[in-house]
C-alpha positions, 0 to 999 in steps of 0.5 A: 517498534514498528507501526504504520498509518494510512493517510488515505486509501482508494482511487482518490489517493493512496499514502501509507506511513511506516515508522520504525523506532530504535536506539538510534532514532526514528525512521519514517518512509511514505509508501506511495504519495498519491495526494496533492502537496497541500493534502499530504501536508494536512494529513501528515499534520493530523498524524503529528508530523511534518513533511521534513520528518520523512526519510524516504518515499517508495512509489509502487507504480506510476498511476496518479493515485499512487504517485501524486506529489512525489516529485514535488515533495522530493525536490522541496524536502530533498527526500530520496525516492525509490521506484522501479525503472518501469515506473520512472520511465512510465512517468516520463523519466522525470529528473529527481536531481540525484534523489531517485533510487531504482527499486527492483524485485527482491532487491533489499533496500535499507533506510535507517532502521527499516528494511524494505523488501519489494516484490513484483505483482501483476497489475496494469502498470509498467513495473509494479512493486509491492513490499514488506517492511521490517525493523528486524523484529516485526514485519508489515506487508503491503499488498494492493493493486494487483489482479491475482495473487501468484505463489511468489507474492504469497511467499513474499508475504509469509510471516508478516505480523500485520497486513495492509490488504487490498479489498477493492470490489465485490464482483456483484456490485462491479457487474451491476455498476455504471462502469463501462464494460471495458472498465469492468473487465480491467478492474476484475481482470488478472491485472486489475484489482483484488475482489473481497473473496480473493483478498480473503483467500490471500489472508487464509493462506498467510494466516499464522499465530503471530499475524495481528492487525489486518487492514482492508485497503483500496476499497472502491466507493462504488463497487464495495462496502466496508462491511463486505470487506470486513466480513470477508477478511474476518471469515478468513481469520475466524475473528469478529468483523470488528477486528478488521480495520478499513482504511478510509479514502480520506481519513485513512487510519490511526497509528497501528502497532505491528 
C-alpha cells in the first residue's frame, strides 16, 4: 500500500511524507524538509509519527523552504539524505557524517519498499530534481518548483496514480501584486513557478483512467487562491472542483492513499 501526506506546502516551508507498506514492514521517506526541527516534530506527531520513524529524506533543491532542518534532522536521527551534487554544493557542501547520498536525473534510488525515480526540472536552483515514488504497484508523482514543463518531465510522470502538482500563482494576481518587477519576472519566468493554467495543461497531458487523487501544491498566499487552483485542475480532469485537494501551507493534507 502506498500513501502520502503533505506536512505543509508553500513559500513558508515544504515537506511531504511518503509511506509504503509491504510484507516486510513500513518504509517512510520525507520529500523535502523545509521546516524548523520543532515544527517538523509537531507536524509529524499530528500524522502519528516520530522523527525516528523516518527512513530517508530526499531534498529536491537548495532553497530554504525545501531544505529547512534536513542537516540537523539527519545528524540527530542518523537518517540518510539524498540530494543532487548541485544542491549539496549550493548549501555549502555541509558534512553529513556519512549520511549523504548523491541523487541524479534518472538514477533510481531504492529505500526499503519504496523506489524513487528523480528527474531534472527547470528551476532557478543549482541542480533541481523532482521525483516519482512507487511501491511496485502504485505510483505517486511530485512536481513543484519549475517554471515550465519540458517533454522529458511529462514522460517522467506518465502513468502516475496520484499527483502532488504545483499551482503557484494566477498570472493576473501576480501582475497586480506588490511584488517588485524582478520578482514578478522570476516567479512567472521559465525557471520560476507554474501558474494554474500551466498546471492544468500538465494534468491534461497526464490524464488517464487510473489517475486518482490530484493535490494542488505550493500555492502562493498572495498570488493565488485555492478555488482558482481547484477550478483549473478540475477543468483539466473534467471533475467537480471539490475532488481536487489543496495542500495548505501550515496544515498540509491528511493521509491520501495512492
